[in-house]
C-alpha positions as CSV (number, residue, x, y, z in Angstrom):
1,M,2.5,-116.0,-78.3
2,E,2.7,-113.9,-81.5
3,V,4.5,-110.6,-81.2
4,Y,4.5,-108.0,-83.9
5,L,6.4,-104.7,-84.1
6,D,5.2,-102.2,-86.7
7,G,3.4,-105.0,-88.5
8,K,6.4,-107.4,-88.7
9,P,6.9,-110.5,-86.5
10,L,9.4,-109.9,-83.7
11,E,11.9,-112.8,-84.1
12,G,12.6,-114.7,-80.9
13,G,9.5,-113.4,-79.1
14,V,9.8,-111.1,-76.0
15,A,10.7,-111.7,-72.4
16,G,8.5,-110.6,-69.5
17,S,5.7,-112.0,-67.3
18,T,3.4,-109.0,-67.6
19,L,2.4,-106.6,-70.4
20,Q,4.4,-103.8,-68.8
21,E,7.6,-105.9,-68.6
22,M,7.2,-107.1,-72.3
23,L,6.7,-103.5,-73.5
24,Q,9.7,-102.4,-71.5
25,T,11.8,-105.2,-73.1
26,I,10.7,-104.1,-76.6
27,M,11.5,-100.5,-75.9
28,D,14.9,-101.4,-74.5
29,S,16.0,-103.9,-77.1
30,S,14.2,-103.0,-80.3
31,L,13.2,-99.3,-80.4
32,G,16.1,-97.1,-79.4
33,Q,15.8,-93.4,-78.8
34,E,14.5,-92.6,-82.2
35,R,11.1,-94.4,-81.8
36,T,8.3,-94.1,-79.4
37,L,5.2,-96.3,-78.6
38,S,2.1,-95.1,-80.3
39,E,-0.4,-98.0,-80.0
40,V,-0.6,-101.4,-78.3
41,R,-3.1,-104.1,-79.3
42,I,-3.9,-107.2,-77.3
43,N,-5.5,-110.2,-79.1
44,G,-6.5,-107.9,-81.9
45,Q,-8.1,-105.2,-79.7
46,P,-6.6,-101.8,-78.7
47,F,-5.2,-102.0,-75.1
48,E,-7.4,-100.0,-72.7
49,E,-6.8,-100.0,-69.0
50,A,-10.5,-99.5,-68.3
51,R,-11.3,-102.8,-70.0
52,L,-8.2,-104.9,-69.5
53,G,-6.7,-103.4,-66.3
54,S,-3.3,-102.0,-65.7
55,A,-0.4,-103.1,-67.9
56,T,1.5,-104.1,-64.8
57,A,-1.3,-106.5,-63.8
58,L,-2.0,-108.1,-67.2
59,P,-0.2,-111.5,-67.2
60,R,1.6,-112.9,-70.2
61,E,-0.7,-115.9,-70.1
62,E,-3.7,-113.9,-71.2
63,I,-2.0,-112.5,-74.3
64,E,-2.1,-114.6,-77.4
65,R,-1.1,-111.9,-79.8
66,L,0.7,-108.7,-79.0
67,E,1.0,-105.9,-81.6
68,V,3.0,-102.8,-81.0
69,E,3.0,-99.8,-83.3
70,T,5.6,-97.0,-83.0
71,L,6.2,-93.5,-84.4
72,D,9.4,-91.6,-85.1
73,A,10.1,-89.8,-81.8
74,R,11.5,-86.7,-83.6
75,Q,8.3,-86.2,-85.6
76,V,6.1,-86.7,-82.5
77,A,8.3,-84.1,-80.7
78,L,8.0,-81.5,-83.5
79,H,4.3,-82.0,-83.7
80,F,4.1,-81.4,-79.9
81,L,6.0,-78.1,-80.3
82,G,3.7,-77.0,-83.1
83,A,0.5,-77.8,-81.1
84,A,1.7,-76.9,-77.6
85,G,0.4,-73.3,-77.9
86,H,-3.2,-74.5,-78.1
87,Y,-2.6,-76.9,-75.2
88,L,-1.1,-74.2,-73.1
89,N,-4.0,-71.8,-73.9
90,A,-6.3,-74.5,-72.5
91,I,-4.2,-74.9,-69.3
92,V,-4.0,-71.1,-68.8
93,A,-7.8,-70.8,-69.1
94,A,-8.3,-73.7,-66.7
95,V,-5.8,-72.1,-64.2
96,E,-7.6,-68.8,-64.3
97,R,-11.0,-70.6,-63.8
98,V,-9.7,-72.5,-60.8
99,A,-8.2,-69.4,-59.2
100,E,-11.5,-67.6,-59.6
101,L,-13.4,-70.5,-57.9
102,Y,-11.1,-70.5,-54.9
103,R,-11.5,-66.8,-54.5
104,V,-15.3,-67.1,-54.3
105,S,-14.9,-69.9,-51.8
106,D,-16.3,-72.6,-53.9
107,E,-13.7,-75.0,-52.6
108,S,-15.4,-78.3,-53.6
109,E,-15.8,-77.4,-57.3
110,A,-12.4,-75.6,-57.3
111,S,-10.6,-78.6,-56.0
112,E,-12.1,-80.9,-58.6
113,H,-11.0,-78.6,-61.4
114,Y,-7.6,-78.0,-59.7
115,L,-6.7,-81.7,-59.7
116,A,-7.5,-82.0,-63.4
117,T,-5.5,-78.8,-64.2
118,L,-2.6,-80.1,-62.1
119,E,-2.6,-83.3,-64.1
120,S,-2.5,-81.4,-67.4
121,L,0.3,-79.3,-66.2
122,Q,2.4,-82.3,-65.1
123,L,1.7,-84.0,-68.4
124,F,2.9,-80.9,-70.3
125,M,6.2,-80.9,-68.2
126,Q,6.7,-84.6,-68.8
127,V,6.1,-84.3,-72.6
128,L,8.3,-81.2,-72.7
129,Q,11.2,-83.1,-71.2
130,T,10.6,-86.1,-73.6
131,T,10.6,-83.6,-76.5
132,R,13.8,-82.1,-75.3
133,D,15.5,-85.5,-75.2
134,A,14.1,-86.6,-78.6
135,L,15.2,-83.5,-80.4
136,G,18.6,-83.2,-78.6
137,L,17.8,-79.7,-77.3
138,D,20.1,-78.4,-74.6
139,F,17.9,-76.5,-72.2
140,E,21.0,-75.4,-70.2
141,T,22.4,-73.3,-73.1
142,L,19.1,-72.3,-74.7
143,S,18.1,-69.1,-73.1
144,V,15.6,-66.2,-73.7
145,D,15.8,-62.9,-71.9
146,G,18.9,-64.1,-70.0
147,V,17.0,-67.1,-68.5
148,S,17.8,-70.6,-69.6
149,L,15.1,-73.1,-70.5
150,E,16.4,-75.4,-67.7
151,Q,15.8,-72.6,-65.2
152,R,12.3,-72.0,-66.5
153,L,11.5,-75.7,-66.3
154,A,12.9,-75.8,-62.7
155,R,10.7,-72.8,-61.9
156,L,7.6,-74.6,-63.2
157,A,8.5,-77.6,-61.0
158,A,8.9,-75.3,-58.0
159,L,5.5,-73.7,-58.6
160,V,3.9,-77.2,-58.7
161,Q,5.5,-77.9,-55.3
162,E,4.2,-74.5,-54.0
163,L,0.7,-75.5,-55.1
164,L,0.9,-78.9,-53.4
165,N,2.1,-77.2,-50.2
166,A,-0.7,-74.7,-50.3
167,Q,-3.2,-77.5,-50.9
168,E,-1.9,-79.5,-48.0
169,Q,-2.2,-76.5,-45.7
170,E,-5.6,-75.7,-47.2
171,D,-4.5,-72.2,-47.8
172,W,-6.9,-71.5,-50.7
173,V,-5.9,-67.8,-50.9
174,L,-2.3,-68.6,-51.4
175,L,-3.2,-71.4,-53.9
176,A,-5.3,-68.9,-55.9
177,D,-2.5,-66.3,-55.8
178,V,0.2,-68.8,-57.1
179,L,-2.2,-70.0,-59.8
180,Q,-3.2,-66.5,-61.0
181,Y,-0.1,-64.5,-60.6
182,D,2.8,-66.9,-60.9
183,L,1.7,-70.0,-62.8
184,C,-0.2,-68.1,-65.5
185,D,2.9,-65.9,-66.2
186,Q,5.1,-68.9,-66.5
187,L,2.8,-70.7,-68.8
188,Q,2.4,-67.7,-71.1
189,E,6.2,-67.5,-71.3
190,W,6.3,-71.1,-72.4
191,R,3.6,-70.5,-75.0
192,R,5.8,-67.7,-76.4
193,L,8.8,-70.0,-76.4
194,M,7.3,-73.0,-78.3
195,P,7.7,-71.6,-81.8
196,L,11.3,-70.6,-80.9
197,L,12.0,-74.1,-79.7
198,R,10.6,-75.6,-82.9
199,E,12.8,-73.3,-85.0
200,Q,15.8,-74.3,-83.0
201,A,15.0,-78.0,-83.5
202,L,14.6,-77.6,-87.3
203,S,17.7,-75.5,-87.7
């Protein structure tokens, strides 16, 4: 098998019996904290789960040529902080829409949009934590209005759990309240904090 990392042959090949294991090996041994995966190509074609299946299920034997492209993790993180305001605007609009749907008892449509919104929220939290690590930001000591960013992140996680509990209990009124009154406020606070975080990272 031919293995290329950022256009250059990877000497000695790579261990692993599946694509997932091979990518993990490359990340652990060749990338370090300063680089992040940006694109994977299998046999000359971009890797797509819809076409090739999950990375955990794609066996080594089916891969003749593996090409991995990476980006500087710091640059990716700074770009995220610069663009996060637009992303958060979209999540806030979606949250308000879902709350409204639950209030008019359109539970089927509301639940469909709710799941997509929840995924977007969880992705934001995941990328935020990755950004924190890539830029070396200390959320424990960084605070605004007397509240540390670590506390704010914990509050977001707690709200996600409240939403999941309300969903499990099918308490749509509570779900709408948490979305509209608690989550929207928290997301708007994070939208305000993004430029401050970027300034801190660049200082």
